[in-house]
DSSP file (Angstrom, degrees, kcal/mol; ACC not computed):
  #  RESIDUE AA STRUCTURE BP1 BP2  ACC     N-H-->O    O-->H-N    N-H-->O    O-->H-N    TCO  KAPPA ALPHA  PHI   PSI    X-CA   Y-CA   Z-CA
    1    1 A Y              0   0    0      0, 0.0     3,-0.0     0, 0.0    99,-0.0   0.000 360.0 360.0 360.0 144.4 -130.4  -64.2   10.1
    2    2 A T        -     0   0    0      1,-0.1     3,-0.1     4,-0.1     6,-0.0  -0.637 360.0-106.4 -78.4 132.8 -126.9  -63.7   11.3
    3    3 A P    >   -     0   0    0      0, 0.0     3,-2.2     0, 0.0    -1,-0.1  -0.276  45.6 -90.8 -58.4 145.0 -124.4  -63.2    8.4
    4    4 A Q  T 3  S+     0   0    0      1,-0.3     3,-0.1    -3,-0.0    92,-0.0  -0.341 113.7  16.8 -59.1 132.6 -122.2  -66.2    7.9
    5    5 A G  T 3  S+     0   0    0      1,-0.3     2,-0.3    -3,-0.1    -1,-0.3   0.358  90.2 140.1  86.5  -5.0 -119.0  -65.9    9.9
    6    6 A Q    <   -     0   0    0     -3,-2.2     2,-0.4     1,-0.0    -1,-0.3  -0.560  45.4-142.4 -75.2 129.9 -120.4  -63.2   12.2
    7    7 A T        -     0   0    0     -2,-0.3     2,-1.2    -3,-0.1     5,-0.1  -0.766  18.1-123.2 -88.9 136.6 -119.5  -63.6   15.8
    8    8 A I        +     0   0    0     -2,-0.4     2,-0.2     4,-0.1    38,-0.2  -0.693  44.5 168.3 -84.1  99.6 -122.2  -62.7   18.3
    9    9 A T     >  -     0   0    0     -2,-1.2     4,-2.7     1,-0.1     5,-0.2  -0.570  51.3-103.5-102.7 170.5 -120.6  -60.0   20.4
   10   10 A K  H  > S+     0   0    0      1,-0.2     4,-2.1     2,-0.2     5,-0.1   0.871 123.4  51.1 -63.2 -35.3 -122.3  -57.7   22.9
   11   11 A E  H  > S+     0   0    0      2,-0.2     4,-1.7     1,-0.2    -1,-0.2   0.911 110.9  47.3 -68.3 -42.2 -122.1  -54.9   20.3
   12   12 A Y  H  > S+     0   0    0      1,-0.2     4,-1.9     2,-0.2    -2,-0.2   0.924 112.7  49.7 -63.6 -43.5 -123.7  -57.0   17.6
   13   13 A Y  H  X S+     0   0    0     -4,-2.7     4,-2.5     1,-0.2    -2,-0.2   0.872 106.4  55.8 -65.2 -37.0 -126.4  -58.1   20.0
   14   14 A R  H  X S+     0   0    0     -4,-2.1     4,-2.1     1,-0.2    -1,-0.2   0.901 107.4  49.8 -60.7 -40.1 -127.1  -54.5   21.0
   15   15 A D  H  X S+     0   0    0     -4,-1.7     4,-2.2     2,-0.2    -2,-0.2   0.880 109.2  51.8 -66.1 -37.2 -127.7  -53.7   17.3
   16   16 A V  H  X S+     0   0    0     -4,-1.9     4,-2.5     1,-0.2    -2,-0.2   0.922 109.3  50.1 -62.8 -43.9 -130.1  -56.7   17.0
   17   17 A L  H  X S+     0   0    0     -4,-2.5     4,-2.6     2,-0.2    -2,-0.2   0.873 108.0  53.3 -63.9 -36.8 -132.0  -55.4   20.0
   18   18 A R  H  X S+     0   0    0     -4,-2.1     4,-2.2     2,-0.2    -1,-0.2   0.937 111.0  45.9 -62.1 -45.7 -132.2  -51.9   18.5
   19   19 A R  H  X S+     0   0    0     -4,-2.2     4,-2.5     1,-0.2    -2,-0.2   0.892 112.2  52.1 -64.6 -38.4 -133.7  -53.4   15.3
   20   20 A L  H  X S+     0   0    0     -4,-2.5     4,-2.7     2,-0.2    -2,-0.2   0.920 109.2  49.3 -63.0 -44.4 -136.1  -55.6   17.3
   21   21 A R  H  X S+     0   0    0     -4,-2.6     4,-2.3     1,-0.2    -2,-0.2   0.918 112.4  47.8 -61.7 -43.4 -137.3  -52.5   19.3
   22   22 A N  H  X S+     0   0    0     -4,-2.2     4,-2.0     2,-0.2    -1,-0.2   0.901 112.3  49.0 -64.9 -40.3 -137.9  -50.6   16.1
   23   23 A A  H  X S+     0   0    0     -4,-2.5     4,-3.3     2,-0.2     5,-0.4   0.909 111.3  49.5 -65.9 -41.3 -139.7  -53.5   14.5
   24   24 A A  H  X S+     0   0    0     -4,-2.7     4,-2.1     1,-0.2     8,-0.3   0.900 109.8  51.8 -63.9 -39.9 -141.9  -54.0   17.6
   25   25 A R  H  < S+     0   0    0     -4,-2.3    -1,-0.2    -5,-0.2    -2,-0.2   0.905 118.5  36.7 -62.2 -41.9 -142.7  -50.3   17.6
   26   26 A R  H  < S+     0   0    0     -4,-2.0    -2,-0.2    -5,-0.1    -1,-0.2   0.908 125.8  35.2 -77.1 -43.9 -143.8  -50.4   13.9
   27   27 A K  H  < S+     0   0    0     -4,-3.3    -3,-0.2     1,-0.2    -2,-0.2   0.750 128.0  29.6 -90.3 -25.0 -145.4  -53.8   13.7
   28   28 A R    >X  +     0   0    0     -4,-2.1     4,-2.5    -5,-0.4     3,-0.8  -0.461  63.6 157.9-132.0  62.3 -147.1  -54.1   17.2
   29   29 A P  H 3> S+     0   0    0      0, 0.0     4,-2.8     0, 0.0     5,-0.2   0.807  73.7  60.3 -60.3 -29.8 -148.0  -50.5   18.2
   30   30 A E  H 3> S+     0   0    0      2,-0.2     4,-0.9     1,-0.2     6,-0.2   0.883 111.6  38.9 -66.7 -36.4 -150.6  -51.7   20.6
   31   31 A L  H <>>S+     0   0    0     -3,-0.8     5,-1.5    -7,-0.2     4,-1.2   0.868 115.6  53.5 -76.5 -38.1 -148.1  -53.7   22.6
   32   32 A W  H  <5S+     0   0    0     -4,-2.5     3,-0.5    -8,-0.3    -2,-0.2   0.925 106.6  51.1 -62.4 -45.0 -145.4  -51.0   22.2
   33   33 A S  H  <5S+     0   0    0     -4,-2.8    -1,-0.2     1,-0.2    -2,-0.2   0.820 116.8  39.7 -66.6 -30.6 -147.7  -48.2   23.6
   34   34 A T  H  <5S-     0   0    0     -4,-0.9    -1,-0.2    -5,-0.2    -2,-0.2   0.581 103.7-126.7 -92.1 -10.4 -148.6  -50.2   26.7
   35   35 A G  T  <5 +     0   0    0     -4,-1.2     2,-1.3    -3,-0.5    -3,-0.2   0.704  61.6 145.0  71.5  18.0 -145.1  -51.6   27.3
   36   36 A N      < +     0   0    0     -5,-1.5     2,-0.3    -6,-0.2    -1,-0.1  -0.364  37.5  89.0 -92.0  56.6 -146.8  -55.1   27.3
   37   37 A W        -     0   0    0     -2,-1.3    25,-0.5    -6,-0.1     2,-0.3  -0.985  52.8-165.7-146.6 154.6 -144.0  -57.0   25.6
   38   38 A R  E     -a   62   0A   0     -2,-0.3     2,-0.4    23,-0.1    25,-0.2  -0.900  15.0-132.5-138.5 161.9 -141.0  -58.8   26.9
   39   39 A I  E     -a   63   0A   0     23,-2.1    25,-3.3    -2,-0.3     2,-0.5  -0.960  14.1-164.3-117.3 136.3 -137.7  -60.4   25.8
   40   40 A H  E     +a   64   0A   0     -2,-0.4     2,-0.3    23,-0.2    25,-0.1  -0.982  20.8 157.1-118.3 123.2 -136.6  -63.8   26.8
   41   41 A H  E     -a   65   0A   0     23,-0.7    25,-0.6    -2,-0.5    -2,-0.0  -0.950  34.8-113.6-138.9 164.3 -132.9  -64.7   26.2
   42   42 A D        -     0   0    0     -2,-0.3    -1,-0.1    23,-0.1    30,-0.1  -0.009  41.6 -88.1 -85.8-166.9 -130.5  -67.2   27.7
   43   43 A N        +     0   0    0     24,-0.1     5,-0.1     4,-0.1    -1,-0.1   0.029  68.2 147.5 -96.0  27.4 -127.4  -66.6   29.7
   44   44 A A    >>  -     0   0    0      1,-0.1     4,-2.0     3,-0.1     3,-0.9  -0.303  61.0-114.0 -59.5 146.9 -125.0  -66.3   26.8
   45   45 A P  H 3> S+     0   0    0      0, 0.0     4,-0.6     0, 0.0    -1,-0.1   0.867 117.1  53.2 -53.9 -39.1 -122.2  -63.9   27.5
   46   46 A A  H 34 S+     0   0    0      1,-0.2     3,-0.3   -38,-0.2     6,-0.2   0.840 111.5  47.1 -65.7 -30.7 -123.4  -61.4   24.9
   47   47 A H  H <4 S+     0   0    0     -3,-0.9    -1,-0.2     1,-0.2    -4,-0.1   0.824 116.4  41.5 -78.5 -32.5 -126.9  -61.4   26.5
   48   48 A S  H  < S+     0   0    0     -4,-2.0    -1,-0.2     4,-0.1    -2,-0.2   0.331  85.7 124.6-101.0   8.0 -125.7  -60.9   30.0
   49   49 A S  S  X S-     0   0    0     -4,-0.6     4,-2.5    -3,-0.3     5,-0.2  -0.211  72.6-115.8 -66.5 158.5 -123.0  -58.4   29.4
   50   50 A H  H  > S+     0   0    0      1,-0.2     4,-2.7     2,-0.2     5,-0.2   0.884 115.2  58.2 -61.7 -39.0 -123.0  -55.1   31.2
   51   51 A L  H  > S+     0   0    0      1,-0.2     4,-2.1     2,-0.2    -1,-0.2   0.913 110.2  42.6 -57.9 -44.7 -123.5  -53.2   27.9
   52   52 A I  H  > S+     0   0    0      2,-0.2     4,-2.8     1,-0.2     5,-0.2   0.914 113.1  51.3 -71.0 -43.3 -126.7  -55.1   27.2
   53   53 A Q  H  X S+     0   0    0     -4,-2.5     4,-2.2     1,-0.2    -2,-0.2   0.900 112.2  47.8 -60.6 -40.1 -128.1  -54.9   30.7
   54   54 A K  H  X S+     0   0    0     -4,-2.7     4,-2.7    -5,-0.2    -1,-0.2   0.911 111.4  50.4 -66.4 -43.0 -127.5  -51.1   30.6
   55   55 A F  H  X S+     0   0    0     -4,-2.1     4,-1.8    -5,-0.2    -2,-0.2   0.924 112.4  46.7 -60.1 -46.2 -129.1  -50.8   27.2
   56   56 A L  H  <>S+     0   0    0     -4,-2.8     5,-2.7     2,-0.2    -1,-0.2   0.900 113.8  47.6 -65.7 -41.2 -132.2  -52.8   28.4
   57   57 A A  H ><5S+     0   0    0     -4,-2.2     3,-1.4    -5,-0.2    -2,-0.2   0.923 110.5  51.8 -65.6 -43.8 -132.5  -50.7   31.6
   58   58 A K  H 3<5S+     0   0    0     -4,-2.7    -1,-0.2     1,-0.3    -2,-0.2   0.861 115.0  42.8 -59.9 -36.3 -132.1  -47.4   29.7
   59   59 A N  T 3<5S-     0   0    0     -4,-1.8    -1,-0.3    -5,-0.2    -2,-0.2   0.258 110.1-123.1 -96.5  11.5 -134.9  -48.5   27.3
   60   60 A Q  T < 5 +     0   0    0     -3,-1.4     2,-0.6     1,-0.2    -3,-0.2   0.887  50.8 166.4  49.3  48.3 -137.1  -49.9   30.1
   61   61 A T      < -     0   0    0     -5,-2.7     2,-0.4    -6,-0.1    -1,-0.2  -0.842  32.9-134.9 -98.5 123.5 -137.2  -53.3   28.5
   62   62 A T  E     -a   38   0A   0     -2,-0.6   -23,-2.1   -25,-0.5     2,-0.5  -0.620  21.6-162.2 -78.1 130.7 -138.5  -56.1   30.6
   63   63 A V  E     -a   39   0A   0     -2,-0.4     2,-1.0   -25,-0.2   -23,-0.2  -0.957  15.7-146.5-117.9 129.9 -136.4  -59.3   30.3
   64   64 A L  E     -a   40   0A   0    -25,-3.3   -23,-0.7    -2,-0.5     2,-0.1  -0.840  29.9-148.4 -90.8 104.5 -137.5  -62.7   31.3
   65   65 A Q  E     -a   41   0A   0     -2,-1.0     2,-0.3   -25,-0.1   -23,-0.1  -0.406   8.4-122.8 -76.6 147.7 -134.3  -64.2   32.5
   66   66 A Q        -     0   0    0    -25,-0.6    -1,-0.1    -2,-0.1     8,-0.0  -0.690  41.4 -96.4 -83.0 142.9 -133.4  -67.9   32.3
   67   67 A E    >   -     0   0    0     -2,-0.3     3,-1.4     1,-0.1   -24,-0.1  -0.324  30.7-126.3 -60.9 141.9 -132.6  -69.5   35.6
   68   68 A P  T 3  S+     0   0    0      0, 0.0    -1,-0.1     0, 0.0    -2,-0.0   0.786 106.9  40.1 -65.4 -27.2 -128.9  -69.5   36.2
   69   69 A Y  T 3  S+     0   0    0      2,-0.0    -2,-0.1     3,-0.0     3,-0.1   0.216  89.1 115.2-107.2  15.4 -128.7  -73.3   36.9
   70   70 A C  S <  S-     0   0    0     -3,-1.4    -4,-0.0     1,-0.1     0, 0.0  -0.544  80.7 -92.1 -78.8 147.5 -131.2  -74.3   34.2
   71   71 A P        -     0   0    0      0, 0.0     2,-3.2     0, 0.0    -1,-0.1  -0.271  48.5 -98.0 -55.9 150.9 -129.9  -76.4   31.3
   72   72 A D  S    S+     0   0    0     -3,-0.1     2,-0.4   -30,-0.1   -30,-0.1  -0.327  87.1 116.9 -74.8  65.9 -128.8  -74.3   28.4
   73   73 A M        -     0   0    0     -2,-3.2     5,-0.0     3,-0.0    -1,-0.0  -0.967  50.1-154.6-137.2 118.3 -132.0  -74.8   26.5
   74   74 A A    >>  -     0   0    0     -2,-0.4     3,-1.4     1,-0.1     4,-0.8  -0.495  35.3-104.1 -85.2 159.5 -134.3  -71.9   25.7
   75   75 A P  H >>>S+     0   0    0      0, 0.0     4,-2.3     0, 0.0     3,-0.8   0.821 120.5  63.2 -53.8 -32.8 -138.1  -72.5   25.1
   76   76 A C  I 34>S+     0   0    0      1,-0.3     5,-2.6     2,-0.2     4,-0.4   0.859  97.2  57.6 -61.3 -32.9 -137.5  -72.1   21.4
   77   77 A D  I <45S+     0   0    0     -3,-1.4    -1,-0.3     1,-0.2    -4,-0.0   0.810 111.5  43.1 -64.2 -28.0 -135.3  -75.2   21.5
   78   78 A I  I <<5S+     0   0    0     -3,-0.8    -2,-0.2    -4,-0.8    -1,-0.2   0.902 133.4   5.6 -87.6 -44.7 -138.2  -77.1   22.9
   79   79 A W  I  X5S+     0   0    0     -4,-2.3     4,-0.8     3,-0.1    -3,-0.2   0.786 124.9  46.3-114.9 -34.7 -141.3  -76.0   20.8
   80   80 A L  I  ><S+     0   0    0     -5,-0.5     4,-1.7    -4,-0.4     3,-0.3   0.962 108.0  49.4 -80.6 -51.6 -140.3  -73.7   17.9
   81   81 A F  H  ><S+     0   0    0     -5,-2.6     4,-2.8     1,-0.2     5,-0.2   0.888 109.2  51.8 -60.6 -42.2 -137.3  -75.4   16.3
   82   82 A P  H  > S+     0   0    0      0, 0.0     4,-2.2     0, 0.0    -1,-0.2   0.891 108.4  53.0 -61.0 -35.8 -138.9  -78.9   16.0
   83   83 A K  H  < S+     0   0    0     -4,-0.8    -2,-0.2    -3,-0.3    -3,-0.1   0.838 113.7  42.8 -67.6 -31.7 -142.0  -77.3   14.3
   84   84 A I  H  X S+     0   0    0     -4,-1.7     4,-0.7    -3,-0.2    -1,-0.2   0.890 115.4  48.8 -76.9 -41.2 -139.7  -75.6   11.8
   85   85 A K  H >X S+     0   0    0     -4,-2.8     4,-0.9    -5,-0.2     3,-0.5   0.831  96.6  71.1 -70.5 -32.8 -137.5  -78.7   11.3
   86   86 A R  H >< S+     0   0    0     -4,-2.2     3,-1.1     1,-0.3    -1,-0.2   0.918 101.5  41.3 -54.9 -52.9 -140.3  -81.2   10.8
   87   87 A P  H 34 S+     0   0    0      0, 0.0    -1,-0.3     0, 0.0    -2,-0.2   0.744 116.5  51.6 -69.3 -18.8 -141.5  -80.0    7.3
   88   88 A L  H X< S+     0   0    0     -4,-0.7     3,-2.2    -3,-0.5    -2,-0.2   0.507  79.8 127.7 -91.9  -5.1 -137.8  -79.6    6.2
   89   89 A K  T << S+     0   0    0     -3,-1.1     3,-0.1    -4,-0.9    -3,-0.0  -0.272  78.2  10.8 -58.5 130.9 -136.8  -83.1    7.3
   90   90 A G  T 3  S+     0   0    0      1,-0.3    -1,-0.3     0, 0.0     2,-0.1   0.272  94.7 132.1  86.3 -11.1 -135.0  -84.9    4.5
   91   91 A A    <   -     0   0    0     -3,-2.2     2,-0.4     1,-0.0    -1,-0.3  -0.464  46.0-147.5 -74.2 145.6 -134.7  -81.9    2.3
   92   92 A R        -     0   0    0     -2,-0.1     2,-0.4    -3,-0.1    -1,-0.0  -0.944  10.3-159.3-114.2 136.5 -131.3  -81.2    0.7
   93   93 A F        -     0   0    0     -2,-0.4     3,-0.1     1,-0.1     4,-0.0  -0.923  14.8-158.1-119.7 141.0 -130.2  -77.6    0.1
   94   94 A Q  S    S+     0   0    0     -2,-0.4     2,-0.3     1,-0.1    -1,-0.1   0.823  76.8  19.0 -84.0 -34.5 -127.5  -76.4   -2.3
   95   95 A T  S  > S-     0   0    0      1,-0.1     4,-1.4     0, 0.0     3,-0.1  -0.868  74.9-112.2-135.7 165.4 -126.7  -73.1   -0.6
   96   96 A R  H  > S+     0   0    0     -2,-0.3     4,-2.5     1,-0.2     5,-0.2   0.866 117.9  59.2 -62.7 -36.8 -127.1  -71.3    2.7
   97   97 A E  H  > S+     0   0    0      1,-0.2     4,-2.5     2,-0.2    -1,-0.2   0.854 101.4  54.2 -62.5 -35.4 -129.5  -68.9    1.0
   98   98 A D  H  > S+     0   0    0      2,-0.2     4,-2.3     1,-0.2    -1,-0.2   0.893 108.8  48.7 -64.6 -39.4 -131.7  -71.9    0.1
   99   99 A I  H  X S+     0   0    0     -4,-1.4     4,-2.6     2,-0.2     5,-0.2   0.928 111.5  49.1 -65.1 -45.4 -131.8  -72.9    3.8
  100  100 A V  H  X S+     0   0    0     -4,-2.5     4,-2.6     1,-0.2     5,-0.2   0.915 112.1  48.9 -60.7 -44.0 -132.7  -69.3    4.8
  101  101 A A  H  X S+     0   0    0     -4,-2.5     4,-2.1     2,-0.2    -2,-0.2   0.923 113.4  45.8 -64.3 -44.5 -135.5  -69.1    2.3
  102  102 A A  H  X S+     0   0    0     -4,-2.3     4,-1.7     2,-0.2    -2,-0.2   0.906 114.9  47.3 -65.5 -41.6 -137.0  -72.5    3.3
  103  103 A T  H  X S+     0   0    0     -4,-2.6     4,-2.1     2,-0.2    -2,-0.2   0.917 111.7  50.4 -66.4 -42.9 -136.8  -71.6    7.0
  104  104 A T  H  < S+     0   0    0     -4,-2.6    -1,-0.2    -5,-0.2    -2,-0.2   0.893 107.8  53.9 -62.3 -39.8 -138.3  -68.2    6.5
  105  105 A A  H  < S+     0   0    0     -4,-2.1    -1,-0.2     1,-0.2    -2,-0.2   0.887 109.1  48.8 -62.4 -38.1 -141.1  -69.7    4.5
  106  106 A E  H  <        0   0    0     -4,-1.7    -1,-0.2     1,-0.3    -2,-0.2   0.870 360.0 360.0 -69.1 -36.8 -141.9  -72.1    7.4
  107  107 A L     <        0   0    0     -4,-2.1    -1,-0.3    -5,-0.1    -2,-0.2   0.516 360.0 360.0 -64.4 360.0 -141.8  -69.2    9.9
């Protein structure tokens, strides 16, 4: 989860990608060793910046690009988020931490 108040900059996103690569290496070594994994992200400025494109190319990371004229909706918006939201519908949370815990439990 992104810390509250954090702006998603290209530098912040690069750090997220570094953590993702390390997690993939540890948790899915069979995919890591074959290079058989991909990243899909939208056309947000932090995702399409030169810094990120250079980082991905340097690390030989395959990216599934979103079409440039596609509505700004990623596949997660269509299938993942509704599946998470359905069991949480109607629930009231006191704190942000409660929301994070409930969402993580659903994931």
